[in-house]
N, C-alpha and C positions, 0 to 999 in steps of 0.2 A: 598578621592576620585580618582580612576581609573582613569589615564591620559593618551588616548587613543596616542598612536605616532603618528607621520606624517601619514597621506593615501598616500597611494604609487600602483602603478599596476605591476603587475605580470605575467609576462606571456598570459597581457590581458586577465586575470583571475580573480584574486583578484584584489579587490579594498582596501582591509584593513588588515593592520598587525598591530599588537600588541600585548602585550608582556610585555613591556619593565622591566626589571625586577621582571618579573611574568612565565606565562604560555607562552610560544611563538605559534602562532595563525594565520591562515592566513583565511578569511575572504570575501566570494562571495558574493554581496548584490542582489534582483532583488528592483533596486531604487525606482519606483513606490512604489513599501510598507513598504523598508526601512524610506524610507526619511521622510513615515506618523509617522513615531515613532517620540515623545519628546527628544530635547537632551538628558534630563533627563534618559528617558528609552533607551536612543540607547548606554547610558556610564553605564547602572546598567547592558545591556547586555554584552556590551565589558568584564566589570566586571567578569561577573560570568565565561565569557568564558575563561580568564587569571587565573581565581582562584582556591583555595581548595575546595570543597564544600561537607555537606553533603547528602547524595542520598539515596532513601527509596530503599529497598534492595530487588534486582534481578532485578530495574530498570536500564532503559539507558537511562530514560529520564527526564531532570530537567523542573521546571513550573516556569514561571515567570512573577507572575501578574501585569502588569502595570500599572504605578500611573496614567497614561493619554491615556484613552480608546482611539482605532480606530474606525472609522464605513467603511464598504465596503461594495457597491452594487452591488448586485448578479442578473444582470438584474432590476425586481421592486423591489427587499426584499432589506433592510439594514443590515447587521450583522453587532453587535457591537463586535471587538475585542478584548477581556481585557485580554489574556492573551500570554504568549512567549511559545511552546513548543521545549525545543531545547534537540534533540535527536541522543540519540549516546555519551553523554560524562558520564560517571560513575567517578569521583575522590572523593576519603577521605581523610579528613587529617589523617586516620589514614594507609591509602595506597594512596602512593603518584601516583600510577595509576593503575588503574582497566580496561582496562584486565589484569593480567598477561599472559605472553605467556603461549601457548599450550590451555586453559581453555574455548574456544570456542564451541560452539554447534557444533554438525557434524551433516550435513541437506542434502538432496538427492534433486534435480531439475530436470527440463523436460526441452528438447527443441525440434523443429519439423523442420525439413532440408526442401527444398526445395518442395522436391515430398511428402508434408505433413506428410512422418513418424515421429510418438512420438519415442522419443529418451531419458532413461533414464539416467543422466547423474551422474558420480562417485560420491563417501560422499565426501565431504567438510568442510570446519568448517568458525566458524563466529565468530570475537571478543566476550566474555562473557562483557556486560556490557555495549561494544562501537560498532561504526558500522566502518567499512573499509571507507578509505577516496572515492574508489571509489565505492561505495554501496550509499554513501551521495550525491554524482553526481549524478547519476542516478536516484536518487531518487527525486531530488528539480527537473531533466527537465523532469520528467514524471508527478510530480506535478504539473508543469510551462504547460505544455500541454494540462492536462486533465483541468486545472483551463482556462484554456483562449480559451477551447475548444465552439463554439458556438451551438454542438449536446447537450454537456451537460447541459449547460448554457438555453437552450431550454427545457429539460425534466427537469430541477430542478434539477440536479445533479449537488452536489459542490463538494471540498475538502477545507482539510484546505489551509489558505496564502502563500503558497511559499515564507518567507521573506528572505533565505539566507541558504547558506551552506560554508563547508569551512574543515582546517584539521592542525593537531597539528605537524609540520614537522619536530619535535627532538622525536613525539611516534610515534615507527611503533609497528605494529602487526606481529611477527613473525609464518610462518602458521606448527603447527606442523608437526608431518611424518604421520597422517593418513589423511593427506588432499591432492587436487591436485596440488597444490602450494608448498609441499613439501620443508621450507625452506627458501624460499620467504620471503618476508618485502612487507610490504605497508603501509604506514601513518597510523591512526586512524584519522577519519575525522565526524564532525557533519552536522545536519541539523536543520533550524530552520524555524517554522511554527509559524502563526496566529492562535488563537482559540477561538471560545465558549467554555467556560465550559460547559455549556447547552447545547451545539450541540457535544459533545464529551461525551454524553453519551453511552453506546452502548446497542445494544437490548437483548443480553443474559444474561444482571447480572437481577436475580432474573423471570423475565419474562415467563422464558419458563414452571419453574415447575407449577406455580402460576395459568398462563393462557395459557393452549398450544393452546388454537385457537388463542388467540391474534397473538400469536407468529408468527404461520403459516400466518395469513395474512401481516405481518409483512414480511414475511420469498418470500411471491410471488411480494412485494414490491422491494424484494431481486434482485429474477427474472428478472426483471423488468429495474434495475438498472441496471444487468450487461448486458442487451441489448442494454443499452442508450454507456454504455460504448465499446461494440463493436463496434456499428454506427460509434460512433468518432475514430474508429481503433485503440486502447484500450485494451490490455489483462492485464489484473488484479493478476492472476498468484493465490490470496489466498483470495475472496473476501467469508466473513461468514458473520453471527450475529453479530460476535464480532466486522468487521472491517467497521461498518455501521452506521449514526444513521437517523433514519426514522420516518419523522414528516407528518403532510398534505403538509405540501408547499415548504419540503425541504427534501432533503436525502445528506448526507453530508459520500463520501466514505473515509475512513481512508488507512495508509500504503499503499504504492509504490513502495516498497524497488527493489520489482521484477520485477516490468510494466515494458510492453513490446511494443513501436509503433508500429504497422503494415502496415503504410502505404503503404511504400515499399514492400513487401512482396508478392508471387505467393498466388494466391488464395485458391490453396491446403493445405501453409505452414499458412495461414490465416486461414483456416477452422479446422483445426486441435489444432492449439492452441484457440479458439475462444472453439469447445467444449471440451477440456480439461479443462476451463474456469469453463462453465458447468457443465461437472463432480465433478470438484472441489465442489462447491459450493450446489449442489444437497448432492450429496453423505454425505458434510460436515454437510447441517441441518438433514438430515435422522438418523445420526448419531445420534446429537443431540435427536432426539424425540425417540431413543429407548431408550438412558439414562433415559427420563422422565417416559419410559415405562407406558402411558397415555391408557387404555384398550381402551379412548372415539378415540383415534386416531391411523386409521387403518394401516397397514405394508405399506410403499412405499411411505405415504401421505408429507412427508418432501420432498423428491426427485421429486415427480410429482406438490407441490405446487411451488416450485423453475422453473420448465419445466414451467409450466400454464402461470406462471408473466413471463417468458423469451420471450415464444411466444404470449402470448396474445391470445391462446386459453385453449381450457382442451385436453389436452395430455392424457389421461387416455388410449385411443385406442392402440394408437401407445407404452406409458410406458408399457402397457400388453402386446405386442407383441416384443418390443424390449428394453430391459431391460439393463440400463446403464450401468452394470459390462460386460456386456457380447458385450456391443460396444468400451466399453477402449479396454477388453483384444482384437478387432481384430486388433484396430485404433492403438495397438504399433509395429503390426509385418506387418499389409498390407500396403500397399500404398493406400493414399486415392481414386487416378482414379478409384479403384478395390472394392470400399464401394459403395452398393447403395440401403442404408436403411433411411425409411422415414423420422429419427431424422435428421442425417449427410444431407440429401437434402431438411430441414429446413432452415438448416445449414449454407449452401450452399448457397437457395436463399439471409437468412439475412443477408450476405457477400456482394451479391451480391446487396444488396439494391429491392430486390421484395417483392412483398408479402408473405406470410408465409402461403398459403392453401394447 
């Protein structure tokens, strides 16, 4: 059995340090939930973090089935948590460490300045099969903010249970030459969630092609979920059908690695992030519908369905005159204050907490 080393405090952040004779790691926990785990399951988790393990190909998430499930209350709903999802680790007995330096995916990202102008950042890289420590830390904290939001709880929008996050202090990812941080090093990190496997089933698996109208109904709920996130001052960055579970009494939002807390931003900056979120969600659903190519589904119906759910109204007239691509193009180059289109005015109303008439 894995023997945990003495619990210590490191910079008032890490509460557990382990890996004696194995792989060294440091772990910070959300004590309310970590302490709900049985001692047996705590030991199994720590052993998993410290040892080699086979992993599903092309995945950076490992699943640990709990010997003793825990029960978490979401308002008046109790959810049985039977698995831990450890995201960001992929060690294999044949490969001591994955990622190998430079094998990360190249991605682009966006930000908004305080005047509301959308800025596309240059390409950067992320580790293949792992997570940067900064990514793990940020996703943990944003998941915790969302998980504890009264607004989301009232709207029955939930997240995975934030159990903890950490890093491997002796394992670094070296950024390759095509990265903004070329030559820099950062510790590989990980994040631990509590999940219910039923609530981890994602909506795009099979339902689109067989039941496109049912899928669109769910995507209206995706729009209303995004509205709830924005009301809670959370920018998701990549909400689509594969990042949400939808059921009659519960909606579970997945994957918040690039999410941002909008609480202390200017109204222009906040609104730009909200628009970017809405644009991404609507265009992503539309692209899925185009792949299905069902003649019963009108062009742009995917985008409009998300907008209808977001605003809670029929947006057909708005959409016919002010299409998303047109607005997005303007938003990239024109400061927010100079724009005066109905969609942005409605977003401004949302940001201010006013009715969207």
